[in-house]
PAPAZA-973956 format. One record per residue (C-alpha): residue in one letter; x negated, y negated, z. Coordinates in nm, 3 decimals, padded with zeros to 5 digits. Layout:
N
('a', (X, Y, Z)) ...
//
This chain:
188
('x', (00.005, -00.004, 00.004)) ('x', (-00.133, -00.344, -00.084)) ('x', (-00.233, -00.556, 00.203)) ('x', (-00.192, -00.937, 00.222)) ('x', (-00.395, -01.219, 00.364)) ('x', (-00.089, -01.451, 00.378)) ('x', (00.262, -01.336, 00.454)) ('x', (00.573, -01.550, 00.472)) ('x', (00.880, -01.387, 00.639)) ('x', (01.223, -01.554, 00.625)) ('x', (01.437, -01.280, 00.762)) ('x', (01.822, -01.296, 00.743)) ('x', (01.887, -01.360, 01.105)) ('x', (02.236, -01.282, 01.224)) ('x', (02.411, -01.610, 01.222)) ('x', (02.754, -01.734, 01.120)) ('x', (02.884, -02.032, 00.942)) ('x', (03.079, -02.283, 01.134)) ('x', (03.401, -02.427, 01.009)) ('x', (03.409, -02.800, 01.019)) ('x', (03.582, -03.073, 00.827)) ('x', (03.293, -03.128, 00.595)) ('x', (03.279, -02.755, 00.497)) ('x', (03.609, -02.610, 00.569)) ('x', (03.557, -02.296, 00.343)) ('x', (03.238, -02.172, 00.521)) ('x', (03.339, -01.836, 00.673)) ('x', (03.069, -01.576, 00.586)) ('x', (02.708, -01.594, 00.494)) ('x', (02.621, -01.531, 00.129)) ('x', (02.392, -01.248, 00.201)) ('x', (02.362, -00.942, 00.421)) ('x', (02.210, -01.011, 00.767)) ('x', (01.966, -00.807, 00.977)) ('x', (01.958, -00.762, 01.365)) ('x', (01.654, -00.843, 01.564)) ('x', (01.585, -00.473, 01.602)) ('x', (01.586, -00.430, 01.219)) ('x', (01.371, -00.742, 01.176)) ('x', (01.119, -00.608, 01.429)) ('x', (01.097, -00.282, 01.233)) ('x', (00.990, -00.461, 00.915)) ('x', (00.653, -00.299, 00.805)) ('x', (00.476, -00.636, 00.822)) ('x', (00.187, -00.484, 01.030)) ('x', (00.118, -00.240, 00.738)) ('x', (00.134, -00.510, 00.472)) ('x', (-00.108, -00.728, 00.648)) ('x', (-00.488, -00.727, 00.603)) ('x', (-00.708, -00.708, 00.897)) ('x', (-00.790, -01.079, 00.853)) ('x', (-00.442, -01.243, 00.767)) ('x', (-00.189, -01.508, 00.856)) ('x', (00.184, -01.464, 00.918)) ('x', (00.452, -01.737, 00.897)) ('x', (00.775, -01.635, 01.048)) ('x', (01.077, -01.860, 00.980)) ('x', (01.325, -01.871, 01.257)) ('x', (01.634, -02.051, 01.399)) ('x', (01.703, -02.236, 01.715)) ('x', (01.899, -01.921, 01.845)) ('x', (01.606, -01.673, 01.782)) ('x', (01.311, -01.900, 01.863)) ('x', (01.223, -01.703, 02.188)) ('x', (01.277, -01.367, 02.035)) ('x', (01.061, -01.459, 01.735)) ('x', (00.742, -01.469, 01.938)) ('x', (00.791, -01.109, 02.043)) ('x', (00.854, -01.004, 01.683)) ('x', (00.548, -01.153, 01.547)) ('x', (00.338, -01.014, 01.827)) ('x', (00.500, -00.673, 01.777)) ('x', (00.368, -00.696, 01.402)) ('x', (00.016, -00.717, 01.540)) ('x', (-00.035, -01.108, 01.513)) ('x', (-00.146, -01.346, 01.777)) ('x', (00.104, -01.646, 01.799)) ('x', (-00.105, -01.960, 01.749)) ('x', (00.162, -02.236, 01.715)) ('x', (00.506, -02.317, 01.595)) ('x', (00.540, -02.543, 01.297)) ('x', (00.845, -02.760, 01.240)) ('x', (01.016, -02.846, 00.921)) ('x', (01.207, -03.177, 00.969)) ('x', (01.470, -03.188, 00.698)) ('x', (01.525, -03.514, 00.531)) ('x', (01.836, -03.617, 00.354)) ('x', (01.943, -03.398, 00.053)) ('x', (02.197, -03.135, 00.039)) ('x', (02.229, -03.151, 00.413)) ('x', (02.026, -03.305, 00.676)) ('x', (02.161, -03.081, 00.935)) ('x', (02.482, -03.025, 01.109)) ('x', (02.588, -03.219, 01.417)) ('x', (02.659, -02.981, 01.712)) ('x', (02.696, -03.063, 02.070)) ('x', (02.605, -03.425, 01.980)) ('x', (02.272, -03.335, 01.822)) ('x', (02.165, -03.345, 01.455)) ('x', (02.020, -03.012, 01.377)) ('x', (01.779, -03.120, 01.120)) ('x', (01.486, -02.890, 01.187)) ('x', (01.371, -02.530, 01.130)) ('x', (01.082, -02.357, 01.302)) ('x', (00.790, -02.136, 01.174)) ('x', (00.592, -01.922, 01.408)) ('x', (00.229, -01.894, 01.287)) ('x', (00.032, -01.587, 01.391)) ('x', (-00.310, -01.448, 01.303)) ('x', (-00.484, -01.123, 01.279)) ('x', (-00.874, -01.117, 01.279)) ('x', (-01.110, -01.404, 01.374)) ('x', (-01.013, -01.755, 01.266)) ('x', (-01.254, -02.048, 01.276)) ('x', (-01.130, -02.309, 01.526)) ('x', (-01.271, -02.594, 01.312)) ('x', (-01.223, -02.470, 00.949)) ('x', (-01.385, -02.671, 00.667)) ('x', (-01.041, -02.720, 00.475)) ('x', (-00.772, -02.971, 00.457)) ('x', (-00.567, -02.984, 00.785)) ('x', (-00.215, -02.830, 00.786)) ('x', (00.033, -03.046, 00.973)) ('x', (00.227, -02.880, 01.242)) ('x', (00.531, -03.092, 01.167)) ('x', (00.610, -03.174, 00.804)) ('x', (00.909, -03.351, 00.633)) ('x', (01.069, -03.222, 00.319)) ('x', (01.420, -03.248, 00.162)) ('x', (01.676, -02.977, 00.216)) ('x', (01.771, -02.836, -00.130)) ('x', (02.015, -02.558, -00.071)) ('x', (02.105, -02.318, 00.222)) ('x', (01.809, -02.117, 00.340)) ('x', (01.581, -02.233, 00.047)) ('x', (01.237, -02.329, 00.202)) ('x', (01.064, -02.628, 00.064)) ('x', (00.794, -02.612, -00.188)) ('x', (00.586, -02.848, 00.039)) ('x', (00.550, -02.564, 00.291)) ('x', (00.402, -02.327, 00.036)) ('x', (00.163, -02.605, -00.088)) ('x', (00.042, -02.659, 00.255)) ('x', (-00.047, -02.294, 00.339)) ('x', (-00.164, -02.155, 00.004)) ('x', (-00.517, -02.265, 00.086)) ('x', (-00.523, -01.984, 00.364)) ('x', (-00.593, -01.699, 00.119)) ('x', (-00.473, -01.440, -00.124)) ('x', (-00.317, -01.210, -00.196)) ('x', (00.019, -01.366, -00.077)) ('x', (00.358, -01.212, 00.000)) ('x', (00.698, -01.395, 00.050)) ('x', (00.950, -01.160, 00.224)) ('x', (01.316, -01.253, 00.156)) ('x', (01.223, -01.501, -00.097)) ('x', (01.504, -01.726, -00.246)) ('x', (01.283, -01.774, -00.575)) ('x', (00.990, -01.653, -00.754)) ('x', (00.664, -01.839, -00.706)) ('x', (00.331, -01.833, -00.909)) ('x', (00.051, -01.662, -00.720)) ('x', (00.284, -01.493, -00.477)) ('x', (00.435, -01.138, -00.462)) ('x', (00.803, -01.156, -00.362)) ('x', (01.060, -00.929, -00.195)) ('x', (01.423, -01.001, -00.149)) ('x', (01.763, -00.963, -00.295)) ('x', (01.766, -01.293, -00.475)) ('x', (01.431, -01.234, -00.680)) ('x', (01.293, -00.964, -00.904)) ('x', (01.110, -00.788, -00.632)) ('x', (00.736, -00.751, -00.723)) ('x', (00.630, -00.496, -00.471)) ('x', (00.742, -00.144, -00.373)) ('x', (00.802, -00.040, -00.021)) ('x', (00.863, 00.340, -00.047)) ('x', (01.041, 00.511, 00.251)) ('x', (01.104, 00.178, 00.413)) ('x', (01.414, 00.082, 00.608)) ('x', (01.401, -00.269, 00.440)) ('x', (01.520, -00.111, 00.123)) ('x', (01.854, -00.031, 00.290)) ('x', (01.893, -00.408, 00.307)) ('x', (01.849, -00.462, -00.066)) ('x', (02.103, -00.184, -00.137)) ('x', (02.364, -00.372, 00.069)) ('x', (02.385, -00.632, -00.197)) 
//
């Protein structure tokens, strides 16, 4: 099985759409979702090289669970990045009197990483426009691509040059034989 130096995982967390006046027809998500136990079982540890990076996208609800998941995959949690969504399709819903306009990315490493690398710094917080539900901004990928190759985007919403992709919205470019994740793709 191919091993990757850079892995992005954007799992389909179990969330539900909330009916509100602005979006009265939102009842179900547009894709099948996975439980935290199913996400924990993703073969990320098998797909990652001995010296690699993992970026795990998460939501407010699963922020604390995500640290255990990324560590269970064999990575050391280093920091949590924040995508501040700027105006676009939606700058975030208003719930409980807060504008939910941020998403979180846990950053984990395997192997030894230089504390003061000779490369451009990657900001822990970045702004980018929100294009469509669950699609991650191109700016994120541009920021992290310098961390190495080969690269894998799991649960990708679109294909990207220089990346292998896996998910139900793309032509999957890798094969994961005898893997529970294939059941996810079969649900669609």
